[in-house]
VOPAGU-2260 file (C-alpha; in pm, 1 decimal, decimal comma):
REM VOPAGU-2260
SITE   aa  ch    i         X         Y         Z
SITE  MET   A    0  -10993,8   -5365,3   -2424,4
SITE  ALA   A    1  -11054,7   -5669,4   -2634,8
SITE  VAL   A    2  -11280,6   -5642,0   -2936,9
SITE  ALA   A    3  -11408,5   -5933,1   -3142,7
SITE  LEU   A    4  -11326,9   -5899,2   -3514,0
SITE  LYS   A    5  -11418,9   -6098,7   -3814,7
SITE  VAL   A    6  -11123,4   -6174,3   -4041,7
SITE  SER   A    7  -11120,7   -6380,9   -4358,2
SITE  ASP   A    8  -11016,5   -6746,8   -4360,0
SITE  GLU   A    9  -10752,1   -6655,0   -4610,3
SITE  LEU   A   10  -10586,3   -6417,7   -4355,8
SITE  ILE   A   11  -10601,7   -6685,1   -4083,8
SITE  GLU   A   12  -10429,7   -6936,1   -4319,8
SITE  LEU   A   13  -10155,1   -6684,1   -4388,5
SITE  VAL   A   14  -10107,1   -6612,9   -4023,6
SITE  LYS   A   15  -10094,4   -6968,7   -3890,8
SITE  PRO   A   16   -9736,5   -7063,2   -4002,9
SITE  GLN   A   17   -9599,4   -6721,1   -3903,9
SITE  ALA   A   18   -9761,8   -6742,2   -3565,2
SITE  ALA   A   19   -9627,9   -7092,6   -3508,4
SITE  ALA   A   20   -9277,2   -6994,1   -3613,5
SITE  GLN   A   21   -9279,4   -6699,0   -3377,8
SITE  HIS   A   22   -9446,5   -6890,3   -3092,0
SITE  ARG   A   23   -9741,1   -6648,9   -3092,0
SITE  SER   A   24  -10111,8   -6714,6   -3093,0
SITE  ILE   A   25  -10297,0   -6621,9   -3413,4
SITE  PRO   A   26  -10450,7   -6307,6   -3251,3
SITE  LYS   A   27  -10112,1   -6202,0   -3117,5
SITE  GLN   A   28   -9945,8   -6243,8   -3459,9
SITE  ILE   A   29  -10217,8   -6029,7   -3618,9
SITE  GLU   A   30  -10163,3   -5769,5   -3344,8
SITE  TYR   A   31   -9784,4   -5778,6   -3413,4
SITE  TRP   A   32   -9838,0   -5727,9   -3785,7
SITE  ALA   A   33  -10084,8   -5441,9   -3722,3
SITE  ARG   A   34   -9837,2   -5268,1   -3490,8
SITE  LEU   A   35   -9552,2   -5323,5   -3731,8
SITE  GLY   A   36   -9759,9   -5198,2   -4023,3
SITE  LYS   A   37   -9855,2   -4882,0   -3831,9
SITE  ILE   A   38   -9495,0   -4808,1   -3744,8
SITE  VAL   A   39   -9387,6   -4868,6   -4107,7
SITE  GLU   A   40   -9654,6   -4630,3   -4239,3
SITE  GLU   A   41   -9552,4   -4365,1   -3981,7
SITE  ASN   A   42   -9179,7   -4404,8   -4069,6
SITE  PRO   A   43   -9158,6   -4486,4   -4444,6
SITE  ASP   A   44   -8786,8   -4395,9   -4461,3
SITE  LEU   A   45   -8679,2   -4653,5   -4197,9
SITE  PRO   A   46   -8580,1   -5003,5   -4308,1
SITE  LEU   A   47   -8803,2   -5284,4   -4180,2
SITE  HIS   A   48   -8507,7   -5460,5   -4004,1
SITE  PHE   A   49   -8427,5   -5133,3   -3815,7
SITE  ILE   A   50   -8784,7   -5107,6   -3694,4
SITE  LYS   A   51   -8787,4   -5472,5   -3580,9
SITE  ASP   A   52   -8446,5   -5429,5   -3404,7
SITE  THR   A   53   -8577,8   -5123,2   -3231,9
SITE  LEU   A   54   -8889,6   -5304,4   -3111,4
SITE  LEU   A   55   -8671,8   -5580,8   -2984,0
SITE  GLY   A   56   -8438,7   -5340,1   -2805,7
SITE  LEU   A   57   -8739,2   -5175,3   -2633,5
SITE  GLU   A   58   -8860,3   -5505,5   -2506,9
SITE  GLU   A   59   -8513,7   -5604,7   -2388,7
SITE  ALA   A   60   -8488,9   -5273,1   -2197,6
SITE  LYS   A   61   -8830,4   -5339,3   -2030,8
SITE  ALA   A   62   -8697,0   -5682,8   -1926,4
SITE  GLY   A   63   -8391,0   -5533,9   -1768,1
SITE  GLN   A   64   -8158,3   -5677,0   -2036,2
SITE  ALA   A   65   -8014,6   -5351,6   -2154,4
SITE  SER   A   66   -7691,8   -5186,5   -2061,4
SITE  ALA   A   67   -7550,0   -4835,6   -2130,3
SITE  TYR   A   68   -7335,6   -4804,5   -2439,2
SITE  LYS   A   69   -6993,0   -4659,6   -2363,7
SITE  PHE   A   70   -6849,6   -4452,9   -2642,1
SITE  GLY   A   71   -6480,2   -4492,4   -2729,1
SITE  VAL   A   72   -6433,4   -4810,0   -2533,7
């Protein structure tokens, strides 16, 4: 469900270069930051890079790009 939100011009200006660098729209970049912020607050002991790598891994698995890890090989 989409909801219209008012955000400050200052936030939009902060988002623009990040969105461009990540090939995301401004709304999608804000969604990404919100999702990441929620996960960080729920898991304060996890490093940010670990959280980002986990999110990437989940998306790779959804795309069929994951393979089983073989221990001891």
